[in-house]
N, C-alpha and C positions, 0 to 999 in steps of 0.2 A: 363441592356440596354433596352431602349424603343423599342417596336416592329417596329416602323416606322424608327428606325435608323439601324435596321438589314438589311444587303444587301440581294439582291435576291440570290446571290451565297451561303451565309450562310444558308438562309432558305431552299434552294434546298438541300444542304448537310444534313440538319436536316431531311428534308422530306425523303431523300433517306435512312436515318437511321431509318425511321419508325415513325417520329414525326407527328401526326395528326395536332397538333397546328401549326407547320410550314406550312403544306399543306394548312390549313385554312387561314393563313396569306397571302400566295401566291394567293389563290383564292380571298381573299378580295382585294388585289392589282390589280388583272387583270380581275376580273369579268366584270366591267364596260367597260374598253377599248376593251376587246375581244367581248363582246356583241355589242358594238358600231360599230366596223368594219364589223362584220357579218351583222348587221341590215342595215347598209348603202349599203352593197353589194346586199342584197336580198329584203329589204324593206317589210319584213313580220315578225311581232313581234313574232308570235308563232313559226315559223320555226327558227328564229334567237335564241330564247330561247333554242330550242332543239339542235341546232348546237353548241351553247355556252356550254351547258351541256355536249354534246358529246366531245367537245374539252377538258374540264376539266377531264372527265373520262379517255381520252387518256393520258393526262398529268400525272394523278395519276398512271395509269397502266404502263407507260413507263418512269417514272421519272429517273429510273436507266440508261436510254439511253441518258439522257441529256449530251451534251458535253460542259463543262465549258469554252472552248475557245470562245464560242459564248455567246452573251447576252441571258439571260433567256427570255427576252421580245421577242427577235427574234424567239426563238424556239417555244414559245407559239403562236405567231402570225402566224408562219409557219403552225402549226397544224390547227389553225382556218381558215386561208385563203385556205389551201388545201381542207379541208372539205367543205368549202363554194363553192369553184370553182367546185368541184365534184357535189355538190348539184345543182348548177346552170345548169351544163351540163345535168344532169339527168332530171331536170325540163324542160329544153328547148326541150329535146327529147319527153317529155310527155305532154306538155301543149298547143300544137297547137290545136285550136278548129276545129269543123267541117267545118267552113267557111274559115279555113286557117289562121285566125288571132290569135294573142297571147293575153292572159289575160291581161287586163289593170291594171295599178296600181291605187288603190283607192285614193281619195282625202285625206282620213284620213292617209294613209301611207305616202303620199307626205308631208303632214303637220307635221307628227311625225319625219321625217328625213330631213326636209328642211334645207339647209344651209342658214343662214341669214347673210347679209353683212350690218352691221349697225354701226352707230356712235351715241353717246349720243346727238349730236347737230342736228340730223336730225329731220325734222318736220314729221307729220303723213303721208303726201303724199310720202316723201322720204323713210320712213320706209316701206310703202306698196310696193313701187317700189323695194326696197332691198329684201323684202320677196319674191316677185314674181320672181326676178332674182335668188334667192336661190333655189326656187322650180324648175325653168327652168334648173339650173345647175344639181340638183339632178335627174331630168328626163333624162337629157342628159347623165349623168354618168350611169344611169340604162340601157342605150342602148348600152354601150360599151361591147366589148368582155370581158368575166370574167377576163382574165389575165390583160387587160388594166385597167379594173375597180379596181382590187385589187391594182395595182401599183399606179394609180392616187390617190386612197383613202389613201393608206399608206403614200404617199409623201405629198399630199396637205391637207388632213384632220388630219391625225395622226402626220404629221411633221417628218416622219422618213427620215434619210439620205439614199442616193442611195445605199451605201454599205450594210446598214442594210436591205433594201428592197431586195437586191440581196440574202442576207442570208435567209430572210424570205421566199422568193419565190424559193429558190434553183436554181437561174439562174445566168449566168455571168453578171457582171456589165453592159457591153455593151448592153445586151438584155434588162435589166431593163430600161436603158436610152432610148432605142428604143421604148419600150412599152409606156413609159411616153410621149415621143415625139409624137408618133402616137396617143395615147389617147387624148392628148391636141388638136391635129389637128382635130380629129373626134369630140371632144367636141365643138370646134369652129364652125365646119360645122353644127353640129346638132343645136347649139344655133342660128345660122343664119337662119336655116330653121324654127325653132320654132317661130322666130320673124316675119316671112313672113306672 
């Protein structure tokens, strides 16, 4: 059987039995998506790499605790988002500068994580406008509370269903819907202020 045809469940079972090959396959499948969600939440490549690595260390150390009634992707994203939310909270406590302002996101970080909304039919001017809108959206997402940020990214960037987001964030479904609703409202308000 080709490795790409093996289900996550089968790979997890093999990893739980001590197969390093199965664990490496899981790592290969989830390394990029895990890094992506962390990076979009904190917009710092070095920290995102560290948190992604820590996520996989925890997965490896606690693979025996994985509950197969949930998707493996939900479990791994839960670990990643919890680590990242904790990191954001610690950083927010420690990064207020002497003048009371917070460290700004660099242009390079915005460029690296910008959401672009493009169509192949757009001309260069439309492409530039779409790129700028993507950067504004990323900046607005970066201003959300960590929980809202995670919910919005999981729903609108990762394309996760509400129920899976509830599993990932260990929250009731209604709370997830509330976070996404409030997050969207805050994004709308922030984007309106950015355009002023």
